[in-house]
N, C-alpha and C positions, 0 to 999 in steps of 0.2 A: 478452532479457538480464536476469538477476536483479538486483534492487535491493540484495541483500545477499549476502555470502559469508562463511562462517566459516573461519578458519584456526586451525591448532593445536587442532582440535576435541577431541583426546584430551588430557586434562590431563597425562597422563604424558609427553607429547611436548613439553610447554612447556619451553624451554630455560632453566629457572630451578632453581637448587639449593634443595632443601628444607633450611632451616636447622636447626641442632640444637634451637633453642628450639621451632620449629614441629613438629619431629619428635615431641615429647612429646605433641602433639595427636593424631597418627596412631597412636601406640603404645598408646593406651588399649584397654581390653577391647571397648568398642563404637566403631563409627565416629562421628565428630563430624559433625553436621549443622548447618544454619544456622536459627536461630529469629529471625524478623523480624516487626516490628510496623509496619503502615502507620497512622501517627498522624493520624487525621482523625475528625470527628464524624459522627453519623448523617445530618445534613442535607447533608453534603458528597458523598455517594455518587452515582454516575452513575445508578443506578436511580431516584433521585428528582429528577433534573435537570429533568424536565418539570413536576414538581409543586412544587418549591421553587426560586425564582429567587435568584441570588447576592445580589442587593440586599437580600433578606430575611434573610440569614444572621445579621447582628448583632443582630437582634431575637428570634431563636429561643433556646429554652432550651439553654444550653451545658453539655454533660455530659462533654466530653473529658478534662478534668483528673482528675476522680474516677476515671474508668475506667482511665486510664494509671497512676495511682498504685496502684490495685488490681492491675493487671498487674505493676507493679514489685515489689510485695510478693509476688506469686505466684512470680515468677522468683527473688527473693531467697531464698525458702523452699527452692528446689531448687538454689541456687548456680549459676544459669544466667545467662550473659552473652549478650545478643542484639543485634540491630541494629534501631534505631528509625528508620524512614523518616518524617521529620517534615514535615507540610505547612507551608509558609511562613505561611499564614493562621493556623494554630494557634500557631506561633512568635511571631507578632505579638501575638496575644491572650494567650498564656501563656508569657512568656519564662523565668519561674522554672522552669516544668515542664521546659523543654529543659535548663536547667542541672542540674536534679535527675536527669534521665535520664543525662546524662554523668557526674555525680558518683557515680552508682550503679555505674559501671563499664561501661555499655553504649556501644555505638557509635552515634553520631548520624549519620544520612545524610539525603539530601534527597528529598522527595516532590513537588517542584514547589511552586507557590505557591497557585494557585486551583483546583486539581483539574480543570482543563480537559483533555480528551483531546488528545494531542499532534497528531494528524492534523486537528483542528479549529482549530488555531492557525496563524498565519503563522510563518515561520522567525524573524522578528524578535520577535514576541510570545513565542515559546517561549524564545528566548535571553534576553530582558529579564526575564521572570518567574523563569526558572531561576537566572539570575545573582543576582537579588535574594534568593531564598530561600537559596541557598548561602551568600552573604555574610552574611545575617542569622544563619544557624545557626553559622557560624564565629565571628562576633562574640560570640554568646551562650556558646559553649563554649570558645572560645580554642584550638580545634583545627581542623585541616584536615578538610573534609567530602569524602570520597573516593567515596562511593556515591550512586547515583541510582536511583529507581524511578518510572516514569511512572504517572500516574492511570490506573487500570483497565488497566494493562499495555499502553498504547496506542502503543508502538513496534512498528509492523507493517511489512509490505512497502512500504506507501505512505508511511511516515514514517521510513524508515531514515536520512534526512538528519539526524535528531535526534542520531544518534551523533556526527556531526561537531561539532555544537554542544557536546555533552557533552565531547568532547576539547578543544575550544577553551576551555571553562570550567575545565578542569583536573581533571575527574573521573577516577578510576582504574578504576572498574568501573560497570557498569549491570546492573540486575536487572529489566528490563521485558519481556523476551521470553517469551511463553508458547508452547511448542512443540506447540500443538493446532490443529486446523482448524475445529472446529465451535463457534464462539461469535460472537455478533453484534457484540461490541465489540473483540475482540483475537484474537491467535493468528497464528503463522507456521508453516504446515505444513512439516514437514521440517527445521525448525531443529534444531541440536544439542541433545542432552538434558542435557549436563553443562557445566560451566564451560569456556570456550574464549575465544580472542581473536577478536572479530568485526570484520570489515572494514567500515569506513564507505565511503560513496560516493567520498570523496576518495582512498581507498587506504590511509589510516591505520587503526589499529584500537585497540580497547580491550577490556578483559575483560568478557565477557558471562556472567552467572550466571542461567540460565533458571529459571523455576519448574518444579517437579517434576511429572512424569507417570509413570505405570506403563504398561508395555507388556503388553497383554492381547490375545491372539489377533489381533495385527497392528494393534491400535488403541492410541492414546495416551490414557490415562485420567487426568484431573487428580486428583492426590491430595495437593496441596501446601497445602491450607488453605482459609481463607475460607469461601465458601458451600458448597463441596464437602465440607468438614470437617463442616459442619452437616447437609448433605443425606444423606450416606452414614452408615450405622451405624458406630460406632467400630471394630468388628472388621474391617470392610472397609477403612477408611482405614488401619488399622494393617497389614493384610496387604499393601496396595499399597505402603506405605512400606518394609516388610520386603523386598519384591521389589526395590526400589531398592537397599537395602543388599546384597543377595545378588549384584547385578551387580558390586559392588566397585570400580567406577571413577568413580562420581559421588556427591556428597553429596546428601542431601534438602535442599531449600530450602522451608521452611514459612513461611506468613504468616498473620496474624490482624489484625483491626482492634479497637481498644478497645470500640467500640460493640457488638461481638459477645458481650460478657459483660454487657451492660446490659439486663436484662429489663424495666426500668421506663422505658425511653426512650419519648418520645411516639410515637404511631402516626400515621404520615403517610398522608393519603388519596392513594393512587396506584393504578395499574392492578394487576390480579391478579398478573401475572408479576413486577412490581417488588416488590410486597409479599411474594410468595413468596421471591424471592431474598434479601430483606433480613431477614425475620422468621422464616423456617423454622428450627425447632429451636433458637432463640436461647436458650431456657431450659436447653438441655443443653450449651451450648458451654463454659462454665467447667469443668464436671465432666470433659468430654472433654479439655480442655487439661491439667488436672492428671494425668489418666492418661497423656497423651502425654509429659509432662515426666518421668514415672516410667519410661516404656518406651524412651525414646531419649536419646542423648547429644547435647546441643545447645551451640552456641557462636555467636559473631557471624559475619557474612559475612567480615570480615577474618581471623578465626581459621580459618575453612574455607579461604579462599584461601591463606593462609600455609601451612596443612597440605598443600595440593596444589602448593606451590611456585610459585604464580602471583602472589605479591606480593614486593616486595624483601625481602631478609633483615632480620629485626628486629634492632634494635641492642641491645635489652635485654628482659628479662622482669621485670615488676613484680608484686608481690603485692597484689592488691586486698583491702582490709580487709573489705568487705562480702561479696564473693563467695567469698573464702577459697581462691582457686586462682590459679595463674600466668596472667597475661594478656599476650599479645603486644602490645607497644607499639611502633609504627613511628615513626621519626624524621620 
């Protein structure tokens, strides 16, 4: 028996009316996709978990703030609104940074607290740390935190129970499922490729927004950002993303980390594969990001879900002074 089951896998079949305000997002010349940032520092990553213990984090050089502000400036230059999945540890360390992300018009979502893989936590540990991070972010922004993304996309077939915890904590959507089969830390083979309602073990469901893959010769090729964006030449990433656009029924979900534009970050002594994953083409990432922002139409996760009729009807559209474009604001 499967530990997971998707329902309403076709976004068009979701019984939600696309509101007039959200329709403006879908009627643009280009499709709107989700630009997301996983706000963590270089020493938080799973690739270095065996080389850097959590107890050492407070003593290490902290570079997250400067890199996030650089990313905020980059997005402001292109009038792009995104979603920032903020690690609770970073929010504790940099509360003003979280306020500034929200003040710039971006959506603040939750990335857990200590960047532990979900399936390596007990259910109580996961609930406690996720609740803490969510409430912290809500206190800092004064807004509900609706979205969640697990460390290293670690909601897999063995940790589908986490969906029930997210529902209990009041999250509206999750973006932790990577519909691929060949990775040592994550992946759910056969999972839906686009936004859907995913059923939790209890029988309840919440919106799942999977990371993007391109379908090539029967294979699912990750083209959604992160290390893949640095590994593949830009023309190949762009071609994969265009193939998702041509399908016409699902948005691209792109992700990046602030440390991926930091060429001067400390070099951690780790095994070859970990160093390859972390440092490969890091000097090219910012330039590729700027090309990406020119080539595709991006918004936040909430913008995308509203455009697909998967969020409640927005009550108003407000004009954000920094981004200069209508932003859907939910009650």
